N, C-alpha and C positions, 0 to 999 in steps of 0.2 A: 387982512381980514382976521377977525378973531374968532375964536371958538363959540359957537352959538349954544343955545340951550339944548339942541338936540344932540351936539357934540358931548356936552357936559354930562348929560344922561347916559350916553353911551360909555364915556370914560369911567362914570361910577360903576355902572354895570360890569365893565372890564376889571376894575379893581376889586370888586365884591367878589365877582366869581373866581378871579385868578387867587385871592387869598383863601378861598374854601377848596381849591383844586388840590387833592392830595395825590393824585394820580400822576405817574411818570416821575417818582420821585429822584431819578437818576438825571433829568434834566434841569437846567439851569433856571428856566421858567417854563409854566406848562405851555404845552402846544396851543391850547385852546386860546390861551392870552395874546400869545405871537400872531395867532391866526385873527381874533379879534382886532389887533392893532393893525394889521395888514388891511383889514376891511376899512377900518376908520380913517386910515391915512391913504386909502386908495393906491396902494403900492404892491408890486408882484412878489416881493421877497422881504423878509424881515431876519436879521442874525443878532446873535448877542453872544459875547464871549470876551475873554480876557486877552489882550493883546500886550506883549512884552517885548517893546522895541530893543531892550538891552539883550536880551537871549535870542531875538529874532524868532520868537514863538506865538503861536495863536491859537491857545489851549487853555482850557476847555472851551468848546465852541458848539453851538448849536444854531442851526439853519431852519427857515420855514419857507418854501419848501425844503425837505431835507436834500442835501447836496451828497450826490454819490462821490463827488471828488473832495469832500471835507477832509481836510488832514493832508492832501497832495502835497508831499514835500517839494515837488517840482513848482507847484502853483505857489506854495509858501516862499520859495527862494525868490521869485518873480516878484511877488508883492514887496518883501524887504528890500529887494535891490533897488526899487523905486521909491520905497517909504519916505526917506528923508528929502527928497526931492519933490514929492508932492505935497504941497503946503497945507492942505486940509486935513491929509492923514497924519502929518507930524505935529499939526497945529498944538493939540493938547499937550504933548511932550515939550515944544519948544517954548509955547506960552506959558503953561502952568494953568491955563484956564480950563478947568473941568466942569464948568458948570453950563457953558454955552451950548445949544444946538446949533449945529454948522451944517450948512450945504455946499457944494461944489462951487456954486454961482456966487458964495460971499467971496471967493478968492480968485476966479477964472471967468474970463468971457467963454462961451462955448468953443472959439477958435482957439484960445490959449490951453483950454483944457486937453484939446485934442491933439495938442503938440506934445503934451507930456508921455513919458515912459509908462506911468502908471496907467494911464488911459488905453493907449495903444498895444500893451502887452499884457494887462491883467483885466481891465474892466470892459475895454471893447471886445475881445473873445468870448467874454461872458454874456456878453448882450446888455450890458449895464448903461443906461443912458443917463440916470440922476441918482444920487445918493445923498440922505442926510444922517447924520451922525450925532450921537450925545453919549457923553462919558456918565455911567451910573455912579462910579466910585474909583479909587485909586489915587495914585500919586503918578507925577510926570515919570514916564518909562515903563509904568506897569498900569494900564488902566482897565475897566470893565464897562466895554463899550456895546451899546445897541446902534443897529444900522437899518434903516429902510432904503430900499432899493425900486427903481421904476427902470423896465427895460425901454419903454416908449413913451411918447407924449410929453406933457408938459412938466416943468421942474416943481419940486416942493413949493407950497405957499406960505405965507407967514401962518395961515391958520394950522397948517399942518406943524409948522415949528412949535405955536403955541400948545399944541395938543400934546407934542413930546416932550415939552419942557414942563408942563403940568403933570404929566405922569411920570417924569422921571423919579421921584422920590419915592412914588408907590412900587414902581417897579423894582427898584432897588431894594426896598423891604421886603417884597414878594421874595426876591433873590435870595436875600439874607435868611428869611423865615425857612426856605426850604433847604438851604445850605446848613444850617442849624439843625434842622429836623434828621437830615442825615447823619450827621455828627453827634446828636444826641445832645449839644450844649444847651438847647433851648430849655431844658428840664433842670438845668443848674440854678442853684440859688445865687444873687449876686455876690453873697461871701464867698462862695465856692469858686465863681468866676475870678473874683479878686485873687483869691489864692493860687488859683492856676496861672494867673499873668506874672505873679511873682514866680512861680515854678519856672516858667518860659524864660525870664530873665537870669536864671541860674541861681536864684536863692536857695540855700539850704532849708530844711526844716525849723532847724533852730532860728536862723535870719527871720524866716517867715512868722514864727511864733512872736519874736519880739516885734517885728513890725506891725502885726496884727493884735498884740496884746493878749494872747492866747498861749496855752502851754504848747511844748513841742509836741506831746503825746497827742493833743487835741489836733493838732495839724495832721499827723500821721492818720487818725481818726477820719478826719475830714477826706484826706486823700485816697483813703480806700473806699470810702463811698462814692467818690467822685469815679474812681477806676470802675466800680462796679455799675454805675449809673450809665458810663459812657462806653462799657465792654471792652476797655484797654487794659492792658497789664502793666504800663510803664508811665513814667512822667512825662516823657518827649512827645507820646502819643496823646495823653490827655490836655497837653499844653496845646498841639496842635488843633485840637478841636475846638477849645476856646478860642483860639486866635481866629479860626475861621468864623466864629460867630461876632467878633467885634465888630464896631462900626465900619472901620476903615481896611479892614482886613479883605485880602483877594485870596481865592483859593491857590494851593500849590500842588499841581498834578503831576 
């Protein structure tokens, strides 16, 4: 089943309102956006966050409804104990496919899934029957993911998958804008961001000047303006701010 006109109107409203939502700046995405997505997909919960399978971490993370056990090290240990044996969980890392919207049923029958440690020790105790996931950004091993969960009832449909796939780039753009607004990098010019990318890879002021065809003193002046705008005092902090703004960057918390 494809997304219909009503779905498309709801998606457009979700995107427009989310882009205008400046409250809760500490959150990865506005709560209202996740709530709207939950309603649109007819699911019980939605989560978004960074999964780093190399470091066995899942932070920063945001749940709707908010989970009191968020960040519980024992739950996290259970999740990563079964991570590589759970085909859909490890699929983005193993395959390198960060574009597809995937469901449990893409990989397992209901009986097969209930035989996995991930289901019996992690999802079943949480009451999760079905989940659907998409990577918004990242590289294999470190991905920004959004997941929708259903506690009971039917599995997610092709219509649900289409909606999440169509919303994917808009949700990521929303995430980037909020991240950049927190760092101040959104206010930098293209030249200032280019300069900071060179700082981030270790170039000196003289090397940057030669690379950009400007005087070393001009580089220093640009950096001073950047420090003031970002409200930082050193090169490392400024470079970190612009790195978070870049297209493929994920937050390091």
